[in-house]
C-alpha positions as CSV (number, residue, x, y, z in Angstrom):
1,M,15.7,-63.5,37.3
2,F,13.9,-60.7,35.4
3,D,12.3,-59.2,38.4
4,K,15.7,-58.3,39.8
5,L,16.8,-57.0,36.1
6,I,13.5,-54.7,36.2
7,E,14.2,-53.3,39.6
8,K,18.0,-52.4,38.3
9,V,16.7,-50.7,35.2
10,K,13.9,-49.1,37.2
11,A,16.4,-47.4,39.5
12,Q,18.7,-46.1,36.7
13,P,16.3,-45.6,33.7
14,K,18.2,-45.7,30.2
15,T,17.2,-44.9,26.7
16,I,17.2,-47.8,24.1
17,V,17.4,-47.8,20.5
18,F,15.6,-50.1,18.4
19,T,16.9,-50.2,14.7
20,E,13.9,-51.8,13.2
21,G,11.1,-49.3,14.1
22,T,8.4,-50.8,11.9
23,D,8.6,-54.5,12.9
24,A,5.6,-55.6,14.8
25,R,7.5,-57.2,17.4
26,I,9.6,-54.4,18.2
27,L,6.6,-52.2,18.4
28,S,4.7,-54.7,20.7
29,A,7.9,-54.9,23.1
30,A,8.2,-51.0,22.9
31,S,4.8,-50.4,23.9
32,R,5.3,-52.7,26.9
33,L,8.2,-51.1,28.2
34,L,6.7,-47.7,27.8
35,E,3.5,-49.0,29.7
36,E,5.9,-50.2,32.4
37,K,8.0,-47.0,32.4
38,L,11.2,-49.2,32.2
39,M,13.1,-47.0,29.6
40,G,13.1,-44.4,27.1
41,V,12.7,-45.8,23.7
42,I,13.9,-44.6,20.2
43,L,12.3,-46.2,17.0
44,V,14.4,-45.8,14.1
45,G,12.2,-45.5,10.7
46,G,10.0,-43.3,8.7
47,K,7.7,-41.6,11.1
48,E,4.4,-42.3,9.1
49,A,5.6,-45.8,8.7
50,V,6.1,-46.4,12.3
51,K,3.0,-44.7,13.2
52,T,0.8,-46.8,10.6
53,A,2.5,-50.1,11.8
54,A,1.9,-49.4,15.2
55,E,-1.7,-48.5,14.6
56,Q,-2.2,-51.5,12.5
57,G,-1.1,-53.8,15.3
58,H,-2.8,-51.7,18.2
59,F,0.3,-50.7,19.8
60,N,0.6,-47.7,22.1
61,I,4.0,-46.0,21.3
62,A,2.9,-42.5,22.2
63,G,5.8,-42.1,24.5
64,A,8.6,-43.2,22.1
65,E,10.8,-41.1,20.0
66,I,10.9,-41.9,16.4
67,I,13.7,-40.6,14.4
68,D,13.9,-41.1,10.6
69,P,17.4,-41.0,9.4
70,A,16.4,-39.4,5.9
71,N,14.8,-36.5,7.8
72,Y,17.5,-36.3,10.7
73,E,18.7,-32.7,11.6
74,G,21.8,-33.8,13.0
75,M,22.7,-35.9,10.2
76,D,25.7,-33.8,8.9
77,A,27.5,-33.7,12.4
78,M,26.7,-37.5,12.4
79,V,28.5,-38.1,8.9
80,D,31.5,-36.0,10.1
81,T,31.9,-38.0,13.5
82,M,31.6,-41.2,11.3
83,V,34.3,-40.1,8.7
84,Q,36.5,-39.2,11.6
85,L,35.7,-42.7,13.3
86,R,36.4,-44.6,10.0
87,K,39.7,-42.8,9.6
88,G,39.7,-42.6,5.8
89,K,38.1,-46.2,5.2
90,M,34.8,-44.5,4.2
91,S,34.0,-41.4,2.3
92,P,31.5,-39.0,3.4
93,E,29.0,-40.3,0.8
94,E,29.6,-43.7,1.9
95,C,29.2,-42.6,5.7
96,R,26.0,-40.6,4.4
97,A,24.6,-43.6,2.7
98,N,25.2,-46.2,5.6
99,L,23.7,-43.7,7.9
100,L,20.3,-44.2,6.2
101,K,20.2,-47.6,7.4
102,G,18.9,-48.3,10.6
103,N,21.7,-50.6,12.0
104,Y,24.4,-47.9,11.1
105,F,22.0,-44.9,12.3
106,G,21.0,-46.3,15.6
107,T,24.8,-47.3,16.4
108,M,25.7,-43.6,15.7
109,L,23.1,-42.7,18.2
110,V,24.8,-44.6,20.8
111,K,28.0,-43.5,19.8
112,M,27.1,-39.8,19.9
113,G,25.2,-40.4,23.7
114,K,21.6,-39.9,22.1
115,A,20.7,-43.4,23.5
116,D,22.5,-45.6,26.1
117,C,22.1,-48.9,24.3
118,L,20.9,-50.6,21.1
119,L,19.0,-53.7,20.3
120,G,18.8,-55.0,16.7
121,G,18.6,-58.1,14.5
122,A,14.9,-58.6,14.1
123,T,15.5,-58.3,10.5
124,Y,19.1,-57.6,10.3
125,S,21.8,-60.8,10.5
126,T,24.2,-60.8,13.6
127,A,26.9,-59.6,11.0
128,D,25.1,-56.5,10.2
129,T,24.5,-55.9,13.9
130,I,28.0,-56.5,14.9
131,R,29.7,-54.5,12.1
132,P,28.6,-51.2,12.7
133,A,29.2,-51.7,16.5
134,L,32.8,-52.8,15.7
135,Q,33.5,-49.9,13.3
136,L,31.8,-46.9,15.4
137,V,31.4,-48.0,19.1
138,K,34.4,-50.2,19.0
139,T,36.1,-52.6,21.9
140,K,36.2,-51.3,25.2
141,P,39.8,-50.6,26.7
142,G,41.8,-53.6,27.3
143,A,39.4,-55.9,25.0
144,H,40.8,-57.5,21.8
145,L,37.8,-59.3,20.4
146,V,34.1,-59.1,20.4
147,S,32.4,-62.3,21.6
148,S,29.0,-63.4,23.1
149,C,27.3,-65.4,25.8
150,F,23.6,-66.9,26.3
151,I,22.0,-66.7,29.7
152,L,20.0,-69.8,30.1
153,N,17.3,-70.0,32.8
154,R,14.7,-72.6,33.8
155,D,12.2,-72.6,36.8
156,F,12.4,-76.3,37.9
157,G,15.0,-79.1,38.7
158,D,18.3,-78.5,40.4
159,E,18.7,-74.9,41.9
160,N,22.4,-74.9,41.1
161,L,21.6,-74.9,37.7
162,R,18.7,-72.5,37.4
163,T,20.5,-69.8,35.8
164,I,23.7,-70.4,33.7
165,C,25.7,-68.7,31.0
166,M,27.2,-70.1,27.9
167,A,30.1,-68.8,25.8
168,D,30.8,-68.0,22.9
169,C,27.9,-69.5,21.0
170,A,27.4,-66.9,18.0
171,V,30.3,-64.8,17.2
172,N,34.1,-66.4,17.0
173,I,33.9,-69.6,14.6
174,D,37.3,-70.6,16.3
175,Y,40.5,-69.1,18.0
176,Q,43.6,-68.5,15.9
177,D,46.8,-66.6,16.8
178,N,47.4,-63.1,15.6
179,V,50.4,-62.6,13.8
180,D,52.1,-59.5,12.5
181,K,53.7,-59.0,9.3
182,D,56.9,-60.4,10.6
183,G,55.5,-63.5,11.6
184,N,55.5,-62.8,15.3
185,V,52.6,-63.9,17.6
186,T,50.9,-60.8,19.2
187,F,47.9,-62.3,20.8
188,T,47.4,-66.2,21.0
189,A,44.3,-68.3,20.6
190,A,44.5,-69.2,24.3
191,Q,44.7,-65.6,25.4
192,K,41.3,-65.0,23.3
193,L,39.5,-67.7,24.7
194,A,40.7,-66.8,28.1
195,E,39.2,-63.1,27.3
196,V,35.9,-64.7,26.3
197,A,35.9,-66.7,29.7
198,I,36.5,-63.4,31.8
199,E,34.0,-61.3,29.8
200,A,31.4,-63.9,30.3
201,A,32.2,-64.3,33.9
202,A,31.4,-60.6,34.3
203,C,28.1,-60.9,32.3
204,A,27.0,-63.7,34.4
205,K,27.4,-61.6,37.8
206,T,24.9,-59.2,36.2
207,F,22.4,-62.0,36.5
208,D,23.3,-62.8,39.8
209,I,25.3,-65.9,38.8
210,D,28.3,-66.4,41.2
211,P,30.4,-67.7,38.1
212,K,32.2,-71.1,38.4
213,I,33.7,-71.6,35.2
214,A,34.3,-74.7,33.1
215,V,36.4,-74.5,30.1
216,L,35.0,-77.5,28.1
217,S,36.7,-80.0,26.1
218,F,36.1,-83.9,25.0
219,S,39.0,-84.2,27.5
220,T,39.2,-83.9,31.4
221,K,42.5,-82.9,32.9
222,G,44.6,-84.4,30.4
223,S,42.5,-87.8,29.6
224,G,42.7,-86.8,25.8
225,K,44.9,-85.5,23.2
226,G,44.5,-83.5,20.1
227,G,41.9,-81.3,18.9
228,T,41.1,-78.3,21.0
229,V,42.6,-79.9,24.2
230,A,45.9,-77.9,24.5
231,L,43.6,-74.5,23.9
232,S,41.3,-75.3,26.7
233,Q,44.2,-76.1,28.9
234,E,46.4,-72.9,28.0
235,A,43.2,-70.7,28.3
236,T,42.5,-71.8,31.9
237,R,46.0,-71.3,32.6
238,V,45.7,-67.8,31.2
239,V,42.6,-66.9,33.1
240,K,44.0,-68.1,36.5
241,E,47.1,-65.9,35.8
242,L,45.0,-62.8,34.9
243,R,42.3,-63.3,37.3
244,P,43.2,-65.6,40.2
245,D,40.0,-64.3,42.0
246,L,37.8,-66.3,39.4
247,A,36.9,-69.9,40.0
248,I,37.8,-71.7,36.9
249,D,39.0,-75.1,35.8
250,G,39.8,-77.0,32.5
251,E,39.8,-78.5,30.4
252,M,37.0,-80.7,31.4
253,Q,34.1,-82.6,29.8
254,F,30.5,-81.5,30.4
255,D,29.5,-84.3,32.7
256,A,32.5,-83.5,34.7
257,A,31.6,-79.9,35.0
258,V,28.0,-80.4,35.9
259,S,28.0,-83.7,38.2
260,P,29.6,-83.5,41.3
261,T,29.9,-87.3,41.4
262,V,31.5,-87.5,38.0
263,G,33.5,-84.1,38.4
264,Q,35.2,-85.0,41.7
265,L,36.1,-88.6,40.3
266,K,37.5,-87.2,37.1
267,F,38.8,-84.0,38.7
268,P,39.5,-84.4,42.1
269,G,39.8,-81.5,44.3
270,S,38.4,-78.9,41.6
271,P,36.2,-76.2,43.1
272,V,34.5,-76.0,39.8
273,A,34.1,-79.9,38.8
274,G,30.4,-80.9,39.2
275,Y,29.4,-77.3,40.3
276,A,29.9,-75.3,37.0
277,N,27.4,-72.6,35.8
278,T,29.5,-70.7,33.3
279,F,30.5,-73.0,30.3
280,I,33.1,-71.8,27.9
281,F,33.3,-73.7,24.7
282,P,36.4,-74.0,22.6
283,M,34.8,-73.4,19.2
284,I,31.4,-72.0,17.9
285,E,30.0,-75.4,16.7
286,A,30.1,-76.8,20.3
287,G,28.9,-73.8,21.8
288,N,25.8,-73.0,19.2
289,I,24.8,-76.7,19.4
290,G,25.2,-76.9,23.3
291,Y,23.1,-74.2,24.0
292,K,20.4,-75.2,21.6
293,I,20.2,-78.6,23.2
294,A,19.8,-77.1,26.6
295,Q,17.2,-74.8,25.0
296,R,15.3,-77.2,23.2
297,L,15.7,-80.8,25.2
298,G,16.6,-79.3,28.7
299,G,13.6,-76.7,28.8
300,Y,15.8,-73.7,29.3
301,A,14.7,-70.5,28.4
302,A,17.6,-69.0,26.4
303,Y,18.3,-65.1,26.3
304,G,21.0,-63.7,23.6
305,P,23.4,-63.8,22.2
306,I,24.5,-60.9,24.4
307,L,27.6,-59.4,23.1
308,L,30.9,-58.9,25.1
309,G,33.6,-56.7,24.8
310,L,31.8,-53.6,23.0
311,N,32.3,-50.1,24.5
312,A,28.4,-49.9,25.0
313,P,25.6,-52.5,25.5
314,I,24.8,-53.4,21.8
315,N,22.7,-56.8,21.3
316,D,21.4,-59.0,18.6
317,L,17.9,-60.5,18.3
318,S,17.3,-63.8,16.6
319,R,15.3,-63.3,13.2
320,G,13.0,-65.8,14.6
321,C,12.1,-64.0,17.9
322,D,8.9,-63.2,19.4
323,A,7.6,-59.8,21.0
324,D,8.3,-61.2,24.4
325,E,12.0,-62.2,23.7
326,V,12.5,-58.6,22.3
327,Y,10.9,-57.2,25.5
328,K,13.1,-59.2,27.6
329,M,16.2,-58.7,25.6
330,A,15.8,-54.9,26.1
331,I,15.6,-55.3,29.5
332,I,18.9,-57.4,29.7
333,T,20.4,-54.6,27.1
334,A,19.4,-51.8,29.5
335,A,20.8,-53.7,32.5
336,L,24.1,-53.9,31.2
């Protein structure tokens, strides 16, 4: 999987910004990316602090650009741009104070075209990575929400399940209708889940997955009632209406999604049942538990959360990540 992604990033080199420039895991990954000439690297942090941390870890970051927000020559212009983006929700003083933080500063480097993509979260929470992205980079045209997916890969067993996609496992707790001040529904819960499915399918294609999308539930084709069954049914209908080119079915249980025998028994004639490789969960509990079961018991390597719906590739690391995960997530982010 990564051989193909590396070919892609080498063919179209990008510049990535790391928001935590003194972290040893970031520095290790950065040195490897630079040595392999995969992308340009910007490290956010005090120059001496970053250089000292690199020397202590014996990491060669000679090719990286180190930018200290406290001494950035373009800070005044960055503050002005952020004030305009926040449209009165932050004063110039508040914007300047936030831009001294790596997460906001790095996001503005992407917004202003200094970097193509961003990877953060080695020390920041997921919320602290997503919040600046939503406020500054914002969602892409036509997108109504930010969601996420995980790409899971294993090098053994059934080739049909070698690389799979799961969404949303990290961002949206659940799905509720958007209602205006007059009580009118402006965007339904099912439309939101449908958007997650469409975005996840697009991301899956980046990893050479031909998406066969299963919208999951504890019910298959109306066998159960209550819970999120109606949500999964309606989201499936919305996707089929918006994107008839996508292979999608639901609602279905996980066994029906992955076992051809069970799938065709419970959902006869479905082009997806038994062959799914892109799994859409109706709530975050199911998604988060599901991908971690695949990772810890199923032997899959999990990469993510990969954020979907933003105007630029901005991704979040687990605070428990190691240097190899940072390196691989950097390649994924640049490939997107």
